[in-house]
C-alpha positions in Angstrom: -0.1 0.0 -0.2 2.8 2.1 -0.1 2.9 2.8 -3.7 -0.8 3.3 -4.2 -0.3 6.1 -4.8 2.1 6.1 -7.2 0.8 3.6 -9.1 -2.6 5.9 -9.0 -0.8 8.7 -10.9 0.5 5.9 -13.7 -2.5 4.7 -14.4 -4.1 8.2 -14.6 -1.2 8.7 -17.0 -1.8 5.7 -19.1 -5.8 5.9 -19.3 -7.1 8.6 -17.6 -11.0 6.6 -18.4 -9.9 4.1 -16.1 -9.3 5.0 -12.2 -6.9 2.6 -9.9 -9.4 2.7 -7.3 -10.4 -0.4 -4.3 -6.3 -0.8 -4.0 -5.9 -3.6 -1.8 -3.1 -6.3 -0.7 -3.7 -10.1 -1.8 -4.0 -10.3 2.2 -6.6 -8.1 2.4 -8.5 -9.9 -0.8 -7.9 -13.4 0.5 -9.2 -12.1 4.3 -12.2 -10.8 2.4 -12.7 -13.8 0.4 -12.2 -16.6 3.4 -14.2 -14.3 6.0 -17.4 -16.2 5.5 -15.6 -19.6 6.1 -13.6 -17.7 8.9 -17.1 -17.2 10.4 -18.7 -20.4 10.1 -15.7 -22.3 11.5 -15.5 -19.6 14.8 -19.6 -20.7 14.9 -18.7 -24.7 14.8 -15.5 -24.3 17.5 -18.0 -21.6 20.0 -20.6 -24.3 19.8 -17.9 -27.2 19.9 -16.9 -26.2 23.2 -20.4 -25.3 24.7 -20.9 -28.9 23.0 -18.3 -30.0 25.5 -18.8 -28.0 28.4 -22.4 -29.9 28.3 -21.2 -32.8 27.6 -18.8 -32.5 31.2 -21.4 -31.1 32.8 -24.2 -34.0 32.0 -21.5 -36.7 33.2 -20.9 -35.4 36.3 -24.6 -34.8 36.9 -25.2 -38.4 36.5 -22.2 -39.8 37.9 -23.0 -37.5 41.1 -26.5 -38.3 41.1 -25.7 -42.5 40.7 -23.1 -42.4 43.5 -25.5 -40.4 45.7 -28.2 -43.2 45.1 -25.5 -45.4 46.7 -25.2 -43.3 49.8 -27.0 -46.3 52.0 -25.0 -48.9 50.5 -21.6 -46.8 51.3 -22.6 -46.8 54.4 -23.6 -50.6 55.1 -20.1 -51.2 53.4 -18.2 -48.6 56.1 -20.4 -49.9 59.1 -18.9 -53.2 58.2 -15.7 -52.3 58.1 -15.0 -51.0 54.6 -12.3 -48.4 54.2 -12.7 -45.4 52.1 -9.9 -46.2 49.2 -11.5 -49.6 49.4 -15.3 -47.8 48.7 -13.8 -45.2 46.2 -12.3 -48.5 44.1 -15.8 -49.9 44.3 -17.5 -47.0 42.6 -14.4 -46.5 40.1 -14.4 -50.1 39.0 -18.3 -49.6 38.6 -17.9 -46.4 36.5 -15.2 -47.5 34.5 -17.3 -49.7 31.9 -20.4 -47.1 31.8 -17.6 -44.8 30.4 -16.4 -47.1 28.0 -19.3 -48.0 26.3 -20.2 -44.0 26.2 -17.2 -43.4 24.5 -17.2 -46.7 21.9 -20.5 -45.1 21.5 -19.5 -40.9 20.8 -16.6 -42.2 18.9 -19.1 -44.2 16.3 -21.0 -41.1 16.4 -18.3 -38.8 15.8 -16.2 -41.0 13.0 -19.8 -41.0 11.4 -20.4 -37.5 11.4 -16.8 -36.0 10.1 -17.9 -36.3 6.9 -20.0 -33.7 6.8 -17.2 -31.1 8.6 -14.1 -33.1 6.1 -14.8 -30.5 3.8 -14.2 -27.2 5.9 -11.0 -28.3 7.7 -7.5 -26.8 7.0 -4.3 -28.6 7.8 -5.7 -31.3 9.6 -8.0 -34.6 8.6 -11.1 -34.9 10.3 -10.5 -38.0 12.0 -7.7 -36.4 13.6 -6.4 -39.0 16.2 -4.8 -36.5 18.8 -8.0 -34.9 18.8 -10.2 -38.1 19.3 -7.9 -39.1 22.1 -7.8 -35.8 23.8 -11.3 -35.2 23.8 -11.9 -38.6 25.0 -9.2 -38.6 27.5 -11.0 -35.1 28.8 -14.3 -37.0 29.1 -12.8 -40.1 31.0 -10.8 -37.5 33.5 -14.2 -35.8 33.8 -16.3 -39.2 34.4 -13.8 -40.5 37.1 -13.4 -37.2 39.0 -17.7 -36.8 38.9 -17.8 -40.3 40.6 -14.8 -39.3 43.2 -16.3 -36.5 44.7 -19.7 -37.7 45.4 -18.1 -41.3 46.6 -15.7 -39.0 49.1 -18.1 -37.3 50.1 -20.4 -40.0 51.4 -17.0 -41.9 53.1 -17.1 -39.0 55.2 -20.3 -39.4 56.0 -20.8 -41.1 59.6 -22.5 -44.7 58.6 -24.9 -44.4 61.1 -26.4 -41.4 59.1 -25.7 -42.9 55.9 -27.7 -46.1 57.1 -30.7 -43.1 58.1 -30.1 -42.1 54.7 -33.3 -42.1 52.0 
């Protein structure tokens, strides 16, 4: 854009009926041409983050509710001599198969839907292993945390109170 005035002057000298207006750099032209796709991808990213947060909150809610429903069972186990580590281990062992089933279904569904966005991705494939791995590990961590927090809370409750819990 430093030479824009000089170019306008030269063009006016060659053909005064052809004004050199609306001069832009290549970067500006490319930005204008790709602006619609950038907005589309930004919206897709925002919706993806919101979907991830909703999934995390949903997993946490379901796991926390499931463990809270077992407060009485945890109280009985504690009254019979189980320690907090044993109860926590039991809950985690029961949660992991549910998480594995959810991951399998979720990964199958996401692999099936990758064709929808494949043409919109640049520099990464639609079935990027790193992305699938990180998202899966993140949701597994959320599920484990979601079951550990209420379990620890239930383990801290006095067994006699937990036995009366309804």
